C-alpha positions in Angstrom: 22.1 23.6 -2.6 22.6 21.0 -5.3 24.6 18.9 -2.9 21.5 18.8 -0.6 19.4 17.6 -3.4 21.8 14.8 -4.1 21.7 13.7 -0.5 18.0 12.6 -0.9 17.0 10.6 -3.9 13.4 9.5 -4.4 12.7 7.2 -7.4 9.0 7.9 -6.9 6.4 8.2 -9.6 9.2 8.0 -12.2 8.6 6.6 -15.7 10.7 3.8 -17.1 12.8 6.1 -19.3 13.4 8.5 -16.3 14.5 5.7 -14.0 16.7 4.0 -16.6 18.5 7.3 -17.2 19.0 7.9 -13.5 20.3 4.4 -12.9 22.7 4.5 -15.8 23.9 8.1 -16.0 23.3 9.8 -12.7 23.2 7.6 -9.6 26.7 6.0 -10.2 28.2 9.5 -10.3 26.6 10.9 -7.2 26.0 7.7 -5.3 28.7 8.5 -2.7 26.8 11.6 -1.7 23.4 10.0 -1.4 22.2 9.8 2.2 18.6 8.6 1.8 17.0 6.6 -1.0 13.3 5.9 -1.8 12.3 3.2 -4.2 8.7 3.1 -5.3 6.9 0.0 -6.6 3.4 1.5 -6.2 3.3 4.0 -9.1 6.6 2.9 -10.8 5.4 -0.7 -10.6 8.6 -2.4 -11.7 11.1 0.0 -10.2 12.6 -2.7 -7.9 13.6 -5.0 -10.8 15.4 -2.1 -12.6 17.2 -1.0 -9.4 18.4 -4.5 -8.5 19.5 -5.0 -12.1 21.9 -2.1 -11.9 22.9 -2.0 -8.2 21.9 -5.3 -6.5 25.5 -6.5 -6.1 27.1 -3.0 -5.9 25.2 -1.2 -3.1 28.2 -0.8 -0.7 30.3 0.5 -3.6 27.8 2.9 -5.2 26.2 4.1 -2.0 28.9 3.9 0.7 27.3 6.8 2.8 23.7 5.7 2.6 21.9 6.2 6.0 18.2 5.6 5.3 16.2 3.6 2.8 12.4 3.7 2.0 10.6 1.0 0.1 7.1 1.5 -1.2 4.6 -1.3 -2.0 7.0 -4.2 -1.7 6.0 -7.8 -1.8 7.8 -10.6 0.2 10.1 -11.8 -2.6 11.1 -8.3 -3.6 11.8 -7.4 0.0 14.0 -10.5 0.5 16.0 -9.7 -2.6 16.5 -6.1 -1.6 17.4 -6.9 2.0 20.0 -9.5 0.8 21.7 -6.6 -1.1 22.2 -4.7 2.1 25.6 -5.5 3.6 28.6 -3.6 4.7 26.8 -0.3 4.5 28.5 1.3 7.5 26.2 4.3 7.8 22.8 2.6 7.0 20.8 2.5 10.2 17.2 3.0 9.1 14.6 1.3 6.9 11.1 2.6 6.2 8.4 0.4 4.6 5.3 1.9 3.1 2.3 -0.2 1.9 4.0 -3.5 2.6 2.0 -6.4 1.0 0.7 -9.3 3.1 3.3 -12.0 3.9 2.2 -15.6 4.3 2.5 -17.1 7.8 5.1 -19.6 6.6 7.3 -16.7 5.4 6.8 -14.4 8.4 9.8 -15.8 10.4 12.2 -15.3 7.5 10.8 -11.9 6.6 11.1 -10.6 10.2 14.6 -12.1 10.7 15.9 -10.7 7.5 14.4 -7.3 8.1 15.6 -6.9 11.7 19.1 -8.3 11.0 19.6 -6.5 7.7 22.9 -4.9 6.9 24.9 -7.1 9.4 22.6 -6.2 12.3 23.4 -2.5 12.0 19.8 -1.2 11.7 18.6 0.7 14.7 15.4 2.1 13.2 12.5 0.3 11.4 9.4 2.3 10.6 6.4 0.6 8.9 3.4 2.7 8.0 -0.2 2.1 8.8 -1.0 1.0 5.2 1.3 -2.0 5.6 0.2 -5.5 6.6 1.0 -6.9 10.0 4.2 -8.8 11.0 4.4 -11.6 13.5 7.2 -12.3 16.0 8.2 -15.6 17.6 9.0 -16.3 21.2 12.7 -16.9 20.3 13.1 -13.6 18.4 15.4 -11.0 20.0 16.9 -8.0 18.3 19.0 -6.0 20.6 20.0 -3.5 17.8 16.5 -2.0 17.4 16.0 1.3 19.2 13.1 2.9 17.2 10.2 0.8 15.8 6.9 1.5 14.2 5.0 -1.7 13.4 1.6 -3.3 12.7 0.5 -6.3 14.7 -2.5 -8.5 14.1 -3.9 -8.7 17.7 -3.0 -8.0 21.3 -1.8 -11.6 21.5 1.3 -10.5 19.5 2.3 -7.9 22.1 4.3 -10.3 24.4 6.4 -11.5 21.4 7.0 -7.9 20.3 8.1 -6.8 23.8 10.5 -9.7 24.1 11.9 -9.2 20.6 13.0 -5.5 21.1 14.2 -5.2 24.8 16.3 -2.1 24.1 13.7 -0.2 22.1 13.4 3.5 23.1 10.6 4.6 20.7 7.8 2.2 19.9 4.7 2.9 17.8 2.2 -0.1 17.6 -0.9 -0.4 15.5 -3.1 -3.4 16.2 -5.1 -4.4 13.1 -7.8 -6.7 14.3 -10.1 -7.6 17.2 -8.2 -9.3 19.9 -9.2 -11.2 23.0 -11.0 -10.5 26.1 -9.6 -8.8 29.2 -9.2 -12.2 31.0 -6.9 -13.4 28.2 -5.0 -10.1 28.1 -4.4 -10.4 31.8 -2.8 -13.7 31.2 -0.3 -12.4 28.7 3.3 -12.3 29.9 4.5 -8.9 28.9 8.2 -8.2 29.4 9.0 -4.7 30.8 10.5 -2.3 28.3 13.1 -0.7 30.5 14.5 1.7 27.9 11.2 2.9 26.4 10.6 6.6 26.6 8.2 7.1 23.7 5.2 4.8 23.3 2.2 5.1 20.9 -0.6 2.6 20.6 -3.5 2.6 18.1 -6.1 -0.1 18.6 -9.5 0.8 17.3 -10.8 -2.7 16.4 -11.0 -4.2 19.9 -12.7 -3.0 23.1 -10.2 -1.9 25.8 -10.9 -1.9 29.5 -9.1 0.1 32.2 -7.6 -3.1 33.7 -5.9 -3.8 30.4 -4.3 -0.4 30.3 -3.1 -0.7 33.9 -1.5 -4.0 33.0 0.2 -2.4 30.1 1.4 0.7 32.0 3.3 -1.5 34.5 5.6 -2.6 31.6 6.5 1.0 30.7 8.3 2.1 33.9 10.2 5.1 32.4 7.9 6.2 29.6 7.9 10.0 29.1 5.7 10.5 26.0 2.6 8.3 25.9 0.0 8.4 23.1 -3.2 6.2 23.0 -5.9 5.9 20.4 -8.3 3.2 21.6 -11.8 1.8 21.1 -13.8 1.2 24.3 -17.2 1.0 26.0 -15.6 1.4 29.5 -16.9 4.7 30.8 -14.0 4.8 33.3 -11.8 5.7 30.4 -13.7 8.8 29.5 -15.1 10.1 32.8 -13.3 11.8 35.6 -9.5 11.7 36.0 -9.2 7.9 36.3 -6.9 7.5 33.3 -4.7 10.5 34.3 -4.3 9.2 37.9 -3.2 5.8 36.5 -0.2 7.2 34.6 3.4 6.9 35.8 5.0 9.9 37.3 7.6 9.8 34.5 5.0 10.8 31.9 5.7 14.3 30.6 3.3 14.3 27.6 0.0 12.4 27.2 -2.0 12.3 24.0 -5.3 10.5 24.3 -8.1 9.8 21.8 -11.1 7.5 22.4 -13.6 6.0 20.1 -16.4 5.3 22.5 -18.9 2.6 21.7 -22.5 3.6 22.4 -25.9 3.7 20.7 -26.7 6.9 19.0 -30.3 8.1 18.6 -31.6 8.3 15.1 -32.3 12.1 15.6 -28.7 12.7 16.4 -27.5 10.7 13.4 -29.8 12.8 11.1 -28.5 16.0 12.8 -24.9 15.0 12.3 -25.4 13.9 8.7 -26.4 17.5 7.9 -23.2 19.0 9.2 -21.5 19.5 5.9 -19.1 22.3 6.7 -15.6 20.9 7.4 -12.3 22.7 7.7 -9.7 22.8 5.0 -7.9 19.5 4.7 -4.7 20.4 3.0 -3.0 17.3 4.4 -5.5 14.9 2.8 -3.8 13.3 -0.2 -5.8 10.1 -0.7 -9.2 8.6 -0.2 -10.3 5.0 -0.3 -13.9 3.8 -0.2 -14.6 0.1 0.3 -17.8 -1.9 0.1 -21.1 -0.7 -1.2 -22.2 2.9 -1.9 -22.1 4.8 1.5 -24.9 7.0 2.5 -24.3 10.7 1.8 -21.9 9.9 -1.2 -23.5 12.9 -3.0 -21.8 15.1 -0.4 -18.4 13.9 -1.5 -18.0 17.3 -3.2 -17.6 18.8 0.3 -14.5 16.7 0.9 -13.1 17.5 -2.6 -13.5 21.2 -2.1 -11.8 21.0 1.3 -8.9 18.9 0.1 -7.0 20.8 -2.6 -4.1 18.4 -2.6 -6.1 15.2 -2.9 -4.6 13.2 -5.8 -5.3 9.5 -5.2 -8.7 7.9 -5.2 -9.7 4.2 -4.7 -13.3 3.0 -4.8 -15.6 0.3 -6.2 -16.9 0.8 -9.7 -20.5 1.3 -8.5 -19.3 4.1 -6.2 -17.2 5.6 -9.1 -20.1 5.4 -11.5 -22.4 7.1 -8.9 -19.9 10.0 -8.5 -19.5 10.4 -12.2 -23.2 11.0 -12.5 -22.8 14.2 -10.4 -21.5 17.0 -12.6 -20.0 19.1 -9.8 -18.2 16.1 -8.3 -17.2 14.9 -11.8 -15.5 18.3 -12.5 -13.5 18.2 -9.3 -12.4 14.6 -9.8 -11.0 15.5 -13.2 -9.1 18.5 -11.8 -7.6 16.7 -8.8 -7.1 12.9 -9.3 -3.9 11.7 -10.9 -4.0 8.1 -9.4 -7.2 6.1 -9.8 -7.9 2.6 -8.4 -11.2 0.9 -9.4 -12.1 -2.0 -7.2 -14.6 -4.8 -7.6 -18.2 -4.1 -6.5 -19.6 -5.4 -3.2 -21.4 -8.7 -3.5 -24.6 -7.3 -4.7 -25.3 -9.2 -8.0 -27.7 -6.5 -9.3 -25.1 -3.7 -9.3 -23.6 -2.5 -12.6 -20.1 -3.9 -13.3 -17.2 -2.3 -15.2 -17.2 -3.0 -18.9 -15.8 -1.5 -22.1 -18.6 0.9 -22.7 -17.7 2.7 -19.4 -14.0 3.2 -20.2 -14.3 6.2 -22.6 -16.4 8.1 -20.0 -13.9 7.3 -17.2 -10.9 8.2 -19.3 -12.4 11.6 -20.3 -13.4 12.4 -16.7 -10.0 11.6 -15.2 -8.0 13.4 -17.8 -5.0 13.9 -15.5 -4.6 10.3 -14.4 -1.1 8.9 -14.8 -1.5 5.8 -12.5 -4.3 3.4 -13.0 -5.5 0.2 -11.3 -8.5 -1.8 -12.2 -10.0 -5.0 -10.9 -11.4 -7.1 -13.8 -11.9 -10.4 -11.9 -15.6 -10.3 -12.8 -14.6 -10.9 -16.4 -13.7 -14.2 -18.0 -10.3 -14.8 -19.7 -10.1 -15.0 -23.4 -10.2 -18.7 -24.3 -10.8 -18.9 -28.0 -8.0 -20.8 -29.7 -7.9 -21.3 -33.5 -5.7 -23.6 -35.6 -3.9 -22.5 -38.7 -6.7 -23.8 -40.9 -9.2 -21.8 -39.0 -7.0 -18.7 -39.3 -6.8 -18.9 -43.1 -10.6 -19.4 -43.3 -11.2 -16.4 -41.1 -8.4 -14.1 -42.2 -10.4 -11.0 -41.5 -10.5 -11.7 -37.8 -8.9 -8.8 -35.9 -6.5 -8.8 -32.9 -4.8 -12.1 -33.6 -1.7 -12.8 -31.7 0.6 -15.5 -33.2 2.4 -17.8 -30.8 5.4 -18.6 -32.8 6.4 -21.5 -30.7 3.0 -23.2 -31.3 0.9 -23.9 -34.3 -2.0 -22.1 -32.7 -3.2 -18.6 -32.5 -5.2 -16.8 -29.9 -8.2 -14.6 -30.6 -9.2 -12.0 -28.1 -12.7 -12.9 -27.0 -15.2 -9.9 -26.6 -16.1 -9.0 -23.0 -13.0 -10.7 -21.7 -10.2 -9.5 -19.4 -7.9 -9.3 -22.4 -10.3 -7.2 -24.5 -10.7 -4.8 -21.5 -7.0 -4.4 -21.3 -6.9 -3.5 -25.0 -9.7 -1.0 -24.4 -8.2 0.6 -21.3 -4.8 1.2 -22.9 -6.4 2.6 -26.0 -8.7 5.0 -24.2 -6.0 6.2 -21.8 -3.4 6.5 -24.6 -3.2 10.3 -24.4 -2.9 10.3 -20.6 0.8 9.4 -20.6 0.3 6.6 -18.1 3.3 5.7 -16.0 2.1 2.7 -14.0 -0.8 0.3 -14.6 -2.0 -2.6 -12.5 -4.8 -4.9 -13.6 -6.2 -7.8 -11.6 -8.0 -10.5 -13.5 -8.1 -13.9 -15.1 -5.8 -14.0 -18.2 -4.8 -16.5 -20.8 -1.7 -18.6 -20.1 0.1 -17.0 -23.0 -0.4 -13.5 -21.5 0.7 -14.7 -18.1 3.9 -16.1 -19.5 4.7 -13.4 -22.1 2.9 -10.3 -20.9 5.2 -7.8 -22.7 5.0 -9.7 -26.0 1.2 -10.0 -25.8 0.9 -6.3 -25.1 3.2 -5.4 -28.1 1.1 -7.6 -30.4 -2.4 -6.6 -29.3 -2.4 -3.0 -27.8 -1.5 0.6 -28.5 1.8 -0.1 -26.6 3.3 -1.5 -29.8 6.4 0.5 -30.6 6.5 2.2 -27.2 9.1 1.7 -24.5 7.6 -0.2 -21.6 8.1 -3.2 -19.3 5.4 -5.6 -18.2 5.0 -8.8 -16.2 2.2 -10.9 -14.8 2.7 -11.2 -11.1 1.6 -14.7 -10.1 1.4 -13.9 -6.4 -1.0 -11.0 -6.9 -2.7 -12.3 -10.0 -2.0 -8.9 -11.5 -0.7 -7.6 -14.8 1.8 -4.8 -14.1 2.8 -2.3 -16.8 5.5 0.3 -16.4 5.9 3.0 -19.1 
């Protein structure tokens, strides 16, 4: 049984001390038995750096029998470094990406090429989840090694490049992120037939699909056996009669079909449906994200919480959060369930209340189980007060001074600034045993350059073991404890 555990290693939600111990004392001893490996940069925010530090140049030696790798919340630069470490791993054929960050257009060709040709072109399976950002192929891309692929595309205009890039694919799962083009344009797309494809899934709920588009698509899937479609349409031919069934190839053995049909709903029906508050148990629901302004019916959120006993991750704007905290029943359930909390910026309404230091004690006491915290503080200014030595001596009682030893100046943390909020957040969540913290905001140049030193000098982290960096690409302070 222990051997089976050693086959599958997940560096997921691990603290800095736990990960360091595993990398130094355990993984080098059992590496030859490891078959799958998961590296998490979502909760353990700096996990990648630690892993590469110990194993970046020794992957084939330490993990010679590795078959599958999973990477969580990777950015472009991290992904490139990790893929560069994958070579001569004779059994590695699969990579899974979860929550892949957006990649700039100029970097897309390099990212795609490096990913699909990783490990000396030995990968056969690449699975990218629906929380990841889209990738883009070029007309010259062609990867004969790929047999199984799950990927996000921006629009239907990317389909011809995808079909050309993976001619040998047998399993293909495509999610189209955005609204595409009209049927006339789709009809002009030159789709290459996928002669080996037996399993095809397509999710496209942002653009309207017509029957003619599907017919054009089906022609390129001559031997498909398992077909799954989740589409957005206002074409009644796709929901009435047996039009869609009669259009399928005779090779289709299983057909899964879901339609989001666009039509106007009467106000009476909207009111009737809004009162349907009984929902089945949602044991599979682990995370909920609410974007934008406060949705109607937010007070009924307790229904979802009661139905989802395994919910642990919540992301929402501060105005939504504050609204929920005002409901005692919801407040109690949030405290019992949520261990990962993300607080986004409010919608553009200037009159809405914004997150400040007076709210933090209430949030901390409500979410007493939280171990992973993200907060957007971009509405706050950075701390800009700089005093000379003479000013310091004259105002020696000033608190929270951080000496910059390389300069003859000192920084004072301004009240109601991003820096003062960081100090407050870490103080109020001190007893929560936080593992990962991410904070977006405008910060002083000193904090950006020397994040760990600044935190040691100014926060309750002084004397604790932690790592911290300011990520320039995300404009985010990352802390791993």
